[in-house]
Structures are given as C-alpha cells and as structure tokens.
C-alpha positions in Angstrom: 55.2 27.2 -3.8 52.1 28.3 -6.5 50.1 25.5 -7.6 48.1 25.9 -11.0 46.2 24.1 -13.4 46.6 24.4 -17.5 43.4 25.1 -19.2 41.6 22.4 -20.9 42.8 24.0 -24.2 46.4 23.5 -23.5 47.0 19.9 -22.7 50.0 18.6 -24.0 47.7 15.7 -25.4 47.7 16.5 -29.6 49.2 20.0 -28.8 51.1 21.5 -31.8 54.7 22.6 -31.7 53.6 26.3 -31.9 50.8 25.8 -29.3 53.6 24.4 -27.3 56.1 27.3 -27.4 53.1 29.5 -26.9 52.3 28.0 -23.9 55.7 27.8 -22.6 56.1 31.7 -23.5 52.9 31.8 -20.8 53.9 30.3 -18.2 57.9 30.9 -17.8 57.8 33.3 -15.3 55.4 31.1 -13.3 57.5 28.3 -13.4 60.7 29.5 -11.5 58.4 28.8 -8.4 55.5 26.7 -9.4 53.8 23.1 -9.7 52.2 22.1 -12.7 49.8 19.7 -11.0 47.2 17.7 -13.4 44.2 19.5 -14.9 42.1 16.4 -12.6 42.0 15.9 -9.2 41.0 12.2 -10.0 44.3 11.2 -11.1 45.8 10.8 -8.1 48.6 7.7 -7.5 46.1 4.7 -6.7 48.3 3.6 -4.0 50.7 6.3 -1.8 54.4 5.4 -2.7 55.5 9.1 -3.3 55.5 12.2 -1.2 53.4 15.2 -1.8 54.7 18.6 -2.6 51.9 21.1 -1.4 52.6 23.3 1.8 49.5 23.6 2.9 46.8 23.0 6.2 45.0 19.7 4.7 45.0 17.2 2.5 42.7 17.0 -0.6 42.5 13.2 -0.7 42.8 9.9 1.4 44.0 6.7 0.7 42.9 4.8 3.6 39.1 5.0 4.1 38.6 3.6 1.1 41.9 1.5 -0.2 42.0 3.8 -3.5 42.9 7.2 -3.7 39.5 9.4 -3.4 38.9 13.3 -3.0 37.7 13.5 0.4 35.2 15.2 -0.6 33.6 12.7 -2.2 33.8 10.2 0.5 30.7 10.0 2.6 32.6 10.5 6.4 34.3 13.0 7.8 38.0 13.2 7.8 39.7 15.6 9.4 43.8 16.0 8.1 46.5 17.4 9.5 49.9 18.0 7.3 53.5 18.2 7.8 53.3 22.0 7.6 50.9 21.9 10.6 52.9 19.6 12.3 56.1 21.7 11.8 54.3 25.0 12.0 53.2 24.1 15.8 56.6 22.4 16.4 54.2 19.5 17.5 56.6 16.4 18.3 54.1 14.2 19.5 50.5 12.6 18.4 48.7 14.8 21.2 50.1 18.1 19.8 49.1 17.4 16.7 45.3 16.6 16.9 45.2 19.8 18.8 42.9 21.7 16.4 41.3 18.4 15.3 37.3 18.9 15.8 35.8 16.1 17.8 39.2 14.7 19.2 39.9 15.2 23.2 43.0 14.3 24.4 42.1 12.0 27.6 45.3 11.1 29.8 49.1 11.8 29.3 48.6 8.5 26.8 48.4 7.9 23.6 44.4 8.0 24.6 41.9 10.1 23.3 38.0 10.2 23.1 37.0 10.4 19.9 33.5 11.6 19.7 32.8 11.3 22.6 33.8 7.7 22.8 37.1 6.5 24.4 39.6 4.6 22.1 39.2 1.3 23.4 43.7 0.4 23.0 43.4 -1.5 20.1 46.1 0.3 18.6 47.9 2.7 16.5 47.1 2.4 12.5 49.9 3.7 10.5 49.2 3.5 6.4 46.1 2.1 7.2 47.1 -1.0 8.4 46.4 -2.5 12.2 49.2 -2.3 14.7 49.7 -3.3 18.4 50.4 -1.1 21.2 52.1 2.2 21.4 49.0 2.9 24.0 51.0 4.0 26.9 53.4 6.3 25.0 53.3 9.3 22.5 53.9 8.7 18.9 56.9 11.1 17.5 55.8 12.9 14.5 58.7 14.3 12.2 58.2 11.0 9.8 54.3 11.7 9.1 53.0 12.9 5.8 49.6 13.8 7.6 47.7 12.4 10.6 44.0 11.1 9.3 41.1 11.3 11.6 38.5 8.5 10.3 35.5 9.6 12.2 32.8 7.2 13.2 33.2 3.4 13.0 35.5 2.0 10.1 35.5 -1.7 10.8 34.4 -2.7 7.1 37.7 -0.9 6.1 40.3 -1.3 9.3 38.8 -4.8 11.1 38.2 -4.8 14.6 38.5 -0.4 15.4 37.3 1.9 17.5 33.5 3.1 16.9 34.4 6.9 17.7 37.2 6.9 15.0 39.9 6.0 13.9 43.4 7.6 14.1 45.6 6.8 10.9 49.6 7.9 10.7 50.2 8.7 7.1 54.3 8.4 6.7 56.2 10.5 4.6 57.4 8.8 1.3 60.0 9.6 -1.2 60.4 12.8 -4.0 61.4 12.7 -7.1 63.2 16.1 -6.4 66.0 16.4 -3.8 65.1 18.0 -0.4 66.9 18.0 2.1 66.3 18.9 6.0 67.9 19.5 9.2 65.9 20.6 11.9 67.3 21.6 15.9 65.3 22.4 18.9 65.5 23.2 22.6 63.4 25.0 24.9 61.7 24.9 28.4 62.3 21.3 30.7 65.6 20.9 29.4 64.2 19.7 26.4 66.4 19.1 22.8 65.2 17.9 19.5 66.6 17.2 16.8 65.0 15.9 12.9 66.3 15.3 9.5 64.5 14.4 6.0 66.8 13.8 3.0 64.6 12.5 0.0 65.4 12.5 -3.5 66.5 10.3 -6.5 69.1 7.3 -6.3 69.4 6.6 -10.1 69.4 9.4 -13.3 65.8 7.7 -14.3 64.5 8.8 -10.9 62.6 5.5 -10.8 64.5 4.7 -7.7 63.5 6.7 -4.7 64.4 7.2 -1.2 63.9 9.2 2.1 65.1 9.1 5.5 64.0 10.7 8.3 65.4 10.6 11.9 64.5 12.3 14.8 65.3 12.3 18.3 64.4 13.7 21.6 66.2 13.9 25.3 63.8 16.2 27.7 62.5 16.4 31.0 59.2 18.0 31.6 57.1 20.0 34.3 56.0 16.6 36.1 58.4 15.8 38.7 60.2 12.3 38.1 59.5 12.7 34.6 62.3 12.1 31.4 61.8 11.2 27.7 64.6 10.2 25.4 63.3 8.8 21.9 65.4 7.7 19.1 63.0 7.2 15.6 65.0 6.2 12.6 62.6 5.9 9.1 64.1 5.2 5.8 62.1 4.4 2.7 62.2 3.3 -0.8 59.7 3.5 -3.7 60.7 1.6 -7.3 58.5 3.4 -9.9 60.0 1.4 -13.2 56.4 2.9 -15.0 53.7 4.9 -14.8 52.0 1.5 -13.5 53.8 -0.2 -11.9 55.0 1.0 -8.0 57.2 -0.8 -5.3 57.6 0.9 -1.5 59.8 -0.5 1.1 59.7 1.4 4.5 60.9 0.9 8.2 60.1 2.3 11.4 62.1 2.3 14.5 61.7 3.8 17.4 63.1 3.9 21.1 61.8 5.3 24.6 63.2 5.2 27.4 61.1 7.2 29.5 58.7 6.5 33.0 55.2 5.5 32.8 53.5 8.9 34.4 50.6 7.5 36.2 49.0 11.3 36.6 48.9 13.7 39.8 47.5 12.9 43.1 44.9 15.3 44.8 44.0 15.4 48.7 40.6 14.2 49.5 37.7 12.8 48.1 34.9 14.1 49.0 32.1 15.3 47.1 31.9 18.8 46.5 34.2 20.0 48.4 37.6 19.1 46.2 40.3 21.1 45.6 42.0 20.0 42.3 45.2 22.5 43.4 45.8 20.9 47.1 48.7 19.5 45.3 51.0 21.0 42.2 50.4 20.0 39.1 54.2 18.6 38.9 53.4 16.2 42.1 54.4 12.5 40.7 54.4 10.1 42.8 56.8 6.8 42.0 60.6 6.1 42.6 64.1 7.4 41.5 64.4 3.9 39.5 61.3 3.7 38.0 61.5 3.2 34.0 59.1 2.6 30.7 61.6 1.3 28.3 59.9 0.5 24.8 61.2 -0.5 21.4 58.6 -0.8 18.4 59.7 -1.6 15.1 57.9 -1.8 11.7 58.7 -3.4 8.1 56.1 -2.4 5.7 56.1 -3.0 2.0 53.4 -2.3 -0.7 53.1 -3.2 -4.3 50.8 -2.4 -7.0 50.9 -3.0 -10.7 48.1 -1.6 -13.2 47.1 -4.2 -15.6 45.3 -2.1 -17.8 43.8 1.5 -17.6 40.7 -0.5 -15.8 41.7 -3.0 -13.6 45.0 -2.8 -11.1 46.2 -4.9 -8.4 47.9 -4.0 -4.7 49.6 -5.7 -1.9 50.5 -4.4 1.5 52.7 -6.2 4.3 53.4 -4.9 7.8 55.5 -6.6 10.4 55.8 -5.0 13.6 57.8 -5.9 16.9 56.8 -4.2 20.1 59.0 -4.3 23.3 58.5 -3.7 27.0 60.8 -3.2 29.5 57.9 -1.5 33.1 59.1 -0.4 37.1 57.1 1.2 38.4 55.5 2.7 41.7 52.0 3.7 41.2 48.7 3.8 43.1 46.3 1.5 44.4 43.3 4.0 43.4 42.5 4.1 47.3 43.9 5.9 50.2 45.6 4.3 52.9 43.5 3.2 56.0 43.6 3.2 59.7 42.8 0.3 62.0 39.6 0.7 61.7 38.6 0.8 58.1 38.6 4.4 57.3 40.5 6.3 55.3 43.5 8.4 55.8 43.2 11.5 52.9 46.4 12.0 52.5 48.1 8.9 52.1 47.9 6.9 49.3 48.0 3.2 48.5 51.0 2.1 46.5 51.6 -0.5 44.1 55.3 -2.0 42.5 54.8 -3.4 39.2 58.0 -4.8 37.5 56.8 -6.2 34.0 57.9 -7.2 30.4 56.2 -8.7 27.4 57.0 -8.8 23.8 54.5 -9.0 20.6 54.3 -9.5 16.9 51.7 -8.3 14.4 51.9 -9.0 11.1 49.0 -7.1 8.8 48.4 -8.3 5.2 46.3 -7.1 3.1 45.6 -7.8 -1.0 42.9 -6.5 -3.3 42.2 -5.4 -7.0 40.5 -2.7 -8.5 38.1 -3.1 -11.3 36.8 0.4 -13.3 33.6 -0.6 -15.3 30.6 1.1 -16.5 27.6 -0.6 -16.8 25.2 1.9 -18.9 25.2 5.7 -17.4 26.7 4.0 -14.3 30.2 4.7 -13.4 32.0 1.8 -10.9 35.0 1.8 -8.7 35.1 -2.1 -7.7 37.4 -2.9 -5.0 37.8 -6.4 -3.7 39.8 -7.4 -0.7 41.6 -10.1 1.6 42.8 -8.7 4.6 44.3 -10.9 7.1 45.8 -10.0 10.2 47.3 -11.7 13.5 48.5 -10.6 16.7 51.1 -13.1 19.2 51.9 -12.3 22.8 54.9 -14.3 23.2 55.4 -17.1 26.1 58.2 -15.5 28.4 56.4 -12.5 29.3 55.5 -11.7 33.4 54.9 -9.3 35.9 55.7 -8.9 39.5 53.1 -7.2 41.8 53.3 -6.1 45.2 50.6 -4.5 46.7 48.4 -5.0 50.0 48.9 -5.6 53.8 51.3 -7.3 55.8 50.2 -10.3 58.1 51.9 -11.3 61.3 52.7 -15.0 59.5 54.9 -13.0 57.1 52.1 -13.5 54.2 50.4 -10.7 51.6 46.4 -9.9 52.5 44.9 -8.1 49.8 42.7 -6.0 51.5 42.4 -4.7 54.7 39.9 -6.6 57.5 39.5 -4.1 60.7 37.1 -7.4 62.2 40.5 -9.4 61.6 42.9 -7.0 62.8 45.2 -8.6 65.3 46.0 -10.6 62.1 47.8 -7.3 60.8 51.0 -6.0 61.4 50.0 -2.9 62.9 52.0 0.5 62.9 51.4 4.4 64.6 52.8 7.0 62.5 51.6 11.0 64.1 49.5 9.2 66.5 46.9 7.1 64.2 47.4 3.2 64.6 47.5 1.6 61.0 48.1 -1.3 59.0 51.5 -1.9 57.6 51.6 -1.9 53.6 53.5 -4.1 51.5 54.6 -1.2 49.4 54.8 2.2 51.6 52.1 4.6 51.4 52.3 8.0 49.4 52.5 10.9 51.9 50.7 13.4 49.8 51.7 15.8 52.4 55.1 15.7 53.0 55.7 13.9 49.3 59.5 12.2 48.5 61.0 10.2 46.1 63.6 7.8 47.0 65.5 4.9 45.3 63.5 1.5 46.1 64.8 -1.3 47.4 62.5 -3.9 45.5 63.6 -6.8 47.9 61.9 -5.1 50.6 58.6 -6.0 49.1 57.1 -9.1 48.6 55.8 -9.8 45.1 53.1 -11.7 43.5 54.9 -13.4 40.2 52.5 -13.9 37.5 53.3 -15.4 34.1 51.7 -13.3 31.3 50.3 -16.1 29.5 50.8 -16.5 25.7 47.8 -15.0 23.6 47.2 -15.1 20.3 43.9 -14.0 17.9 43.4 -14.2 14.2 40.9 -12.2 11.6 40.4 -13.1 8.5 38.4 -10.8 6.2 37.5 -10.4 2.6 35.0 -7.3 1.5 34.0 -5.7 -1.3 33.5 -2.0 -2.4 32.0 -0.3 -4.8 31.5 4.0 -5.9 28.9 3.3 -8.4 28.5 7.5 -10.3 25.9 8.6 -11.7 25.4 12.3 -13.1 25.9 14.1 -9.8 25.5 11.1 -7.3 28.3 8.7 -5.7 26.7 6.0 -4.2 29.6 4.4 -2.0 28.6 0.5 -0.8 30.7 -1.8 1.2 30.4 -5.2 2.6 32.7 -6.9 5.0 32.5 -10.9 5.8 34.9 -11.6 8.9 36.4 -14.4 11.5 37.8 -13.9 14.2 39.4 -16.4 16.0 41.0 -15.5 19.9 43.7 -18.0 21.9 44.4 -17.6 25.3 47.7 -20.0 26.6 48.5 -20.3 23.0 50.0 -24.1 21.9 49.7 -24.8 25.5 48.2 -28.0 27.2 45.6 -25.6 28.6 44.8 -24.0 25.6 41.4 -22.0 25.1 39.8 -20.3 22.0 36.7 -18.5 20.9 35.6 -17.3 17.2 33.4 -15.1 15.8 32.0 -13.9 12.5 30.3 -10.8 11.3 29.3 -9.4 8.3 29.8 -5.9 8.3 28.2 -3.3 6.0 28.7 0.3 5.3 26.9 2.7 2.8 26.9 6.0 2.0 25.5 8.6 -0.7 27.3 11.9 -2.1 25.5 14.7 -4.0 27.5 16.9 -6.2 24.9 20.1 -4.9 27.3 22.6 -7.1 31.2 22.5 -8.3 32.0 24.0 -4.9 29.8 21.9 -2.4 29.2 18.0 -2.1 26.5 16.9 0.3 26.4 12.9 2.1 24.8 10.9 4.0 26.5 7.3 5.3 25.3 4.7 7.6 28.6 2.5 8.9 28.4 -0.5 11.6 31.0 -1.1 13.4 32.6 -4.2 15.2 35.3 -5.2 17.9 35.7 -8.7 19.8 36.5 -8.3 23.1 40.0 -10.8 22.9 42.0 -7.5 21.8 41.5 -5.6 24.9 41.7 -9.0 27.5 44.2 -9.5 26.4 46.1 -6.1 28.0 45.7 -7.7 31.5 48.0 -9.9 33.2 45.7 -12.7 33.9 42.6 -12.3 31.1 39.4 -14.6 31.0 40.0 -17.3 28.4 40.3 -15.5 25.6 37.5 -13.1 26.3 35.3 -15.5 26.3 32.8 -14.0 29.1 32.6 -10.8 26.6 30.3 -10.1 24.3 31.7 -8.4 21.0 31.5 -4.4 21.5 29.1 -3.4 18.3 28.4 -0.1 17.5 26.2 2.3 14.2 27.4 5.6 12.9 24.4 7.5 11.2 25.7 10.7 9.7 24.5 13.8 7.7 27.2 16.2 6.3 28.0 18.7 3.7 32.1 19.3 2.6 32.8 21.9 0.4 35.5 24.1 -1.2 36.1 27.8 -2.2 38.6 29.8 -4.0 39.8 27.4 -6.3 39.4 24.8 -3.2 42.4 26.1 -1.6 39.6 26.9 1.4 37.8 23.8 2.6 34.3 24.5 5.1 33.2 21.0 6.1 29.8 20.6 8.5 28.7 17.1 10.2 26.0 15.7 12.1 26.3 12.1 13.6 24.6 9.6 16.0 26.8 6.6 17.4 26.1 4.1 19.0 27.5 1.3 20.9 27.0 -1.5 22.9 28.9 -4.1 25.0 31.4 -1.8 26.5 34.2 -3.4 28.3 36.2 -1.8 31.0 38.5 -1.9 33.9 37.0 -2.0 37.3 39.2 0.0 39.0 39.1 -1.9 41.7 41.8 -1.9 43.9 43.0 -4.7 45.3 42.1 -6.8 41.7 43.8 -4.1 38.8 42.7 -6.8 36.2 39.5 -6.9 36.6 36.8 -6.1 34.0 33.8 -5.2 33.8 30.8 -4.3 30.9 29.0 -1.5 30.0 25.6 -2.2 28.5 25.2 0.8 26.0 25.9 4.6 24.8 25.3 7.1 22.8 26.5 9.9 21.1 25.3 12.9 19.2 27.0 15.7 18.2 27.6 18.6 15.2 31.3 19.9 14.0 32.5 22.1 11.7 35.7 22.7 10.6 37.6 24.8 8.4 41.0 24.9 6.1 42.9 26.5 4.3 44.2 29.9 2.5 42.2 33.4 3.1 45.3 34.8 1.0 47.9 33.2 -0.1 50.6 34.4 2.8 47.6 33.5 5.0 46.6 30.3 6.1 44.8 28.7 9.5 42.6 25.6 10.6 39.9 25.7 12.8 37.2 23.9 14.0 34.3 23.5 16.9 32.5 20.4 17.9 29.1 20.0 20.0 28.9 16.5 21.6 26.1 14.8 23.8 27.2 11.6 25.0 25.3 9.7 27.6 25.2 6.5 28.7 21.7 4.2 27.9 22.4 1.5 29.5 24.4 0.0 32.8 24.3 -2.3 35.3 24.2 0.3 37.7 20.5 1.9 37.4 21.9 5.4 38.2 24.3 5.9 35.5 21.7 5.6 32.6 21.3 8.5 30.8 24.0 10.6 32.4 27.2 12.2 30.8 29.9 9.7 29.3 33.3 10.3 31.3 36.3 12.3 29.6 34.1 14.4 26.5 33.8 18.2 26.8 30.1 18.9 25.7 32.0 22.2 24.1 35.0 22.6 22.3 36.7 24.5 19.8 40.5 25.6 18.5 42.0 27.4 16.0 45.3 27.4 14.6 46.4 30.2 11.9 50.0 31.8 10.4 50.4 34.8 8.4 53.8 35.4 6.5 54.5 39.2 6.7 54.8 40.8 3.4 54.9 44.3 0.5 57.3 45.7 3.7 60.9 45.3 2.7 62.0 45.6 6.4 59.2 43.3 7.2 60.3 40.3 4.7 60.8 36.6 6.1 58.8 37.5 8.8 55.6 35.3 10.0 53.2 35.1 13.0 51.7 32.1 14.3 48.7 32.2 17.4 46.4 29.8 18.1 43.9 29.0 20.9 42.5 26.0 21.9 38.9 25.5 23.9 37.6 22.4 25.9 34.7 22.4 28.3 34.0 20.5 31.4 34.9 16.8 31.8 34.0 13.6 34.4 36.6 11.6 35.6 36.3 8.6 34.4 36.1 6.3 37.5 34.2 8.3 39.8 32.0 11.6 39.2 32.5 13.3 42.4 34.2 16.1 40.9 34.6 18.2 37.7 37.3 18.6 35.4 36.6 22.0 34.6 36.9 23.7 31.2 39.6 25.4 30.0 41.1 28.3 27.3 44.7 28.1 25.9 46.7 30.6 24.0 49.7 30.2 21.6 51.7 31.9 19.3 54.9 31.6 17.1 57.1 33.6 15.4 58.8 32.6 12.2 62.1 34.5 10.7 63.7 33.8 6.9 66.3 36.2 6.1 66.2 37.0 2.2 67.6 35.1 0.5 68.4 32.5 2.8 67.4 28.5 3.4 67.4 28.8 6.8 63.6 29.7 9.2 63.8 30.8 12.6 61.3 30.1 14.8 60.0 30.5 18.3 56.8 29.0 19.8 55.2 30.2 23.3 52.6 27.7 24.5 50.1 28.5 27.0 51.1 32.4 26.9 49.3 33.0 29.8 50.1 30.1 31.9 46.6 28.2 32.4 46.3 25.5 34.8 44.0 23.3 33.7 43.9 19.1 33.2 43.0 17.3 30.3 41.5 14.4 31.7 41.5 12.5 34.9 40.5 9.2 36.3 39.8 9.8 39.8 41.4 11.7 42.9 44.6 9.9 42.5 44.5 10.2 38.8 44.6 13.5 37.2 46.4 14.8 34.2 47.3 18.2 34.4 48.2 20.2 30.8 51.4 21.7 30.3 52.6 25.1 32.0 53.6 28.2 29.8 56.9 26.3 27.6 59.3 27.9 25.3 60.4 25.8 22.4 63.3 27.6 19.6 63.8 26.2 16.3 66.3 26.2 13.7 65.5 24.8 9.9 68.1 24.2 7.3 66.8 23.3 4.2 69.3 22.7 1.0 
C-alpha cells in the first residue's frame, strides 16, 4: 500500500471546486491502492485509540515514551520498534522471537527474561500500552494481538515509575480500524506445533463512530526439549467509540491461558573450570517429572478516555485491572550436585527439589493527565501534567510446599549434608558409592529417566506465601519546549512508595520511600533529515517488588536500599527516502547501584543479596525501512561494555557482567519479486542473528560461546488472490548454541533447525 502526502497548495481548506476536481483527476489512479495521510506527521492521535494502516517494519511515533503522540525522531532517547508486519513475516508467535532484531536486547533464558544494554531485567512485569502489569516472567507472551513492540532504552521511571534501568519493553495492542478487515491464519510445523490466529476489525455502525477489533490466538505445541509442551489461548476484543474529533473512548480486554511445564534448562556433567563440555548432554536434555505442570491465567481489562476541551487543552484518563493466577508443580535442580558420605560432589547426579506453588496477584493501574499547548513569546510548549496510582496485591491463600534436603534416621529432613555427623543420616550404596539418601531422588545425568512422581513419598515443608501489597502514587510534569530547531524535553516526577508485608495481618510491616525523579533531553533538527539529541535520565526502583517474588520475603524489603540508576546518552536519528528509511545511532552510559539478586544458595532458595554497582557503556546502530518499494529490512548492531564496579566480593570488581554479549548484530529482510510474470506474487525473506560470548549468571567457571544463526522464508500470494502461503526455516544450518545460562545445571540452548508453514487468508 503506497502512502503520499497532498502538496500544500492542494490542501482541502479553502480549495475551490475547480481546484478540487483537478486534484481528484490527478490522483484518481493512485487512490485505488493509496491511503492519504495528513501533510504534517505531527497531526497524530493524541491518544492511541485507533489502529494504523501502514505496512512497514518500524513505527514513526510513540505514545508511551512521552504519554502523548510524539514522532520518534523528536524523542531524546533511543526507541526500537518491531511492527506487526515484521512479527508476521518472521512468524514470531512469542515475544522472544519478535525482539531478535532489536539492538541491545539479549535473551537470557527460556523465561520472559532479557538483558537490555547489559542490564538484566528485574522481574518487574510487562508494560502494556504504557501501563505496568505484574508477572509474565516465566512464560513468553503471545504476539498475535500486538500492533508493535517498543523497546524504550534506558531508565524510564519518570514515565513508568519502577522499571528496569536498561530499558522497558512496551507491548502495544492492536486497536480498531474504520475500515473492515478480516484475517485468518493457520500454521503448522516442527515439534508438533499447530497455531491459529484471527484478526477481525471494522465499524459497528454506519457513522463509523463505534469500532471493534477481535484477536484470537491459539498454540498447541511440543518442543525440542524433552517433556516440554505448551497449550496457550489468547482472546483480545477491543472497542473504540469516537463520537467527535476531540473525544474518544477505548475499552479492551486481553485474556490469556497458558498450560505448560516450567523449563529450568539443560544440565551438563561436571563443574571443572576450563574443562566444561557443554555438549556432555544433548540440548534436549531436561530434568523433571511427567506430571509436572505450570498453568497461568492472566486477565487484563483496559480503558482509555480522551477529550479535547479546545485545540490547546486536552484530558486523558487510562485504567488497567489485571489478575494473574499461578498453579505450579515441578521437579527442579537444587543448583548443586549429589555428595558421597565424605561430602565430595558426584558430578553425574544432580540434586533435586520438588515444588508445589499456588498464588494470585491483582494489579490496578490508573493514569490521569492534562495536556496544554501554549506559546510564550518564541517558545512553543507542550505541557503534560499527570497523576499515577499503581497498586499490586498478592492475596492471602497462596502457598508453596517444597521438598529437598537429606533424610535423617529419626524421620526428619536436614537441609544439607554434614559429613561430620553422617551417623545421623540414612545412607545407601549405589554403584559402589555410599551417599546420604535424598528427600527427592537425585537425577542421574548418565542414565536419565522420566517418571510419574509420587509426591506422597516426599516430606514437604509447607509455607504460606505472605499476603503483600505495594502502592505507588506519583505526580509528574513534562514540558516539550520548541525554539526554532531546538526541542527541549523536561520532566519531573515526585513519587511516594509504600510496601506492606503480611498485609492486613496482625504482624503487618510497612516501609515507605519517596523520590524526586528528573528527566532532561535536548533535540536539534540539524537538517530536514537529521536530528541530534542528548539526554540525562534518572531511574528509581524500590526492592519490595523483587523481594515479594520469593516465598518468605524479608519484611517488606526493608533490608534493601532502592535500586538507583542514571542514563547519559547522545545520538542521531535520521529519515531518508521520504522517511521510508530510518537510520539511528546512539552512544550511552548507564550506572546502577544497590542491585538485588538471588544468592543461588542450594539450601535457602529464597536468600537475596545486594550487589554493589554496575556500569554499562556502549553504542548502537540500527536501520529499518525500504531499500525499494518491494524491498524492506530491519538491521542493527550493538557494542556493550558492561562491568561490575562495586561488589561484596572484591575479586568481581572490574569484571564482565553476566548474560551480556559485548558484540551483537541482527538482520531481517524481505524482497517481493516483480517485473517477471512467472515470479509474480513470490517473496523471499532472510535473516541472520549474531551474539558474542556471555558469562553465566551464577558462575564464572565457563563461557557461553557466541553464535550465528541464519533464517530464511518464502512467501507466495497467487495473483488476484487474498491468500498468502509462507514457509519459514529457522536456524537453517542447524547450529547448536545457547542463549544464556545460570550455572552447570541450568543452560538454555537455542532451538535447532525448524520449519513452520503458514496460510493467511484476508477478506
């Protein structure tokens, strides 16, 4: 679909009848397959309540980064976008596949976990339409209901409150269109994968003031990993009511059910520095039981109302309610090997733990703000004044039963084995080796076997998950001040944070924090094609959010200082070929201190520790757009130097940060054939992803090697047809690689060569 802008002299305002007819005559043929857009891209919806009709790999604008529609080139901060078209061309049904080409983003595990600009995400929950949610950490979100994925680089606490210093991944859902469109997609391929999706949208009344959109997605798949499967259902209806140009209401719901097993990764033999063989077990190798399961239910209701009182004053209120339920049963490693009667490790036997957990969360997110456009002399102001209220509650009634440790002769359990007191333990001899009897049988790496576990054979420690509640109140002011070719973005947020443990119980504890969070950025329009910018941002993240993830958290995170961070960044954003091609570059430094991490203690899995400080410096280059009308691409390169600058362990100071490659690059491109009749309707896609080596999260005794993976795709749309046939072959050379690791017992291998077929029908 071509897009063009009416020349200024032919704008409809004041156009005489004869002139209007001449314009119609001149553009009649183009209108057959053309969408007319306003002459100025600044005339965007203030609030995103209606969908877009463009078909390209990037987005020109963001609503969430500044809370109002702003062209990306005018935002003094790096923002990478992945459009629904790129998602569809890659058949990227989950978030991990969608962000493969985003610079500075590195997958850390099988979870919904990434390192952005060398900084690991802190389990803060996904951001959807600019609003904070809770959880999604252990499962990958589906993508068929997304308009685009935005990665807003650096700390964004001034806009989103408590978010990760490296960056925020914002999922923007599809909104209704004024034109009727219907699309049905069916996919099937490797690992017994079957997927289906539908996307219906259009007006519900003749005046086209009431619009709807319905997205449904379903997946039933196995995996290259033993024991793994996934059955996921997503239903996402939305409605927009636009009675007048300045008034709109959008209501949408996203319901997701995920039934799967929690995949804790691949275990390998041994723990000898410099002699580790990552191929000592197959990448399909998994530890668990046949009756393990991980079922989650997530329901989100979102509403947004916007009204313009005049051309200069507007009002917006947005609300989100989210409920999240978890039902987990798993057998997982204790992150330690079995020991013999003398306490020596047995590297072929992995220690195991059985866990049963159920819990429920609720999040309410309210955002209210006014927008004011005002001039003071030569200065043009876009003021935004807002109030946010975010609260998350972990309900009482949740609990975790855990079985681990070693059996004593008196029928009780010891959390660890003490060779000096071996007479107190039950012992047994296996293959000539005498060892203490575990509460949960060890997993034999040399002779793996899967079974239906009888949980009645274990002795469980039963823990109630304490009810918890945290509340954020924030007021903020932002001003985008334009003077000629200079655009100054100023922001200031005052936040009050309250964290309750044992909420509404007799032993309730509470802590409170408050913080003033500044934001400043300057953009200079060097030419009509090039914007140069610099920015300084502060980040603030109370630790109670992370502390409440463990079963028995410390009192409201009181023992931990808030995570603090700052960003210094300079960059260039440019648009070429009538803005069909974007090329952006950025250089940055992010500092963070008071990091809170799991201690990786094999006995106390809930133990948390603080790591002093980290610094991340780097450069990013990305390009996206059309080389020709029938050839578009998305590409990027990043260099990240992330080091530990302070730690309780002096030996770690100056060393590399884990799970972050220094060099990474990615490319995806699609070329549609034309000009030769026999090739009409054929498209070719190809991509490559490179990641440098990484360090595991909890050990420095081995290196996760770098890798290069290539993908290809073939598309065919028969002439005069509404059907597209596609086949995607991922990891075409069947490379063995690992996207991340925690230790010897938890490596996360990449997917081997796989094929996905797709049929999409549009009507």
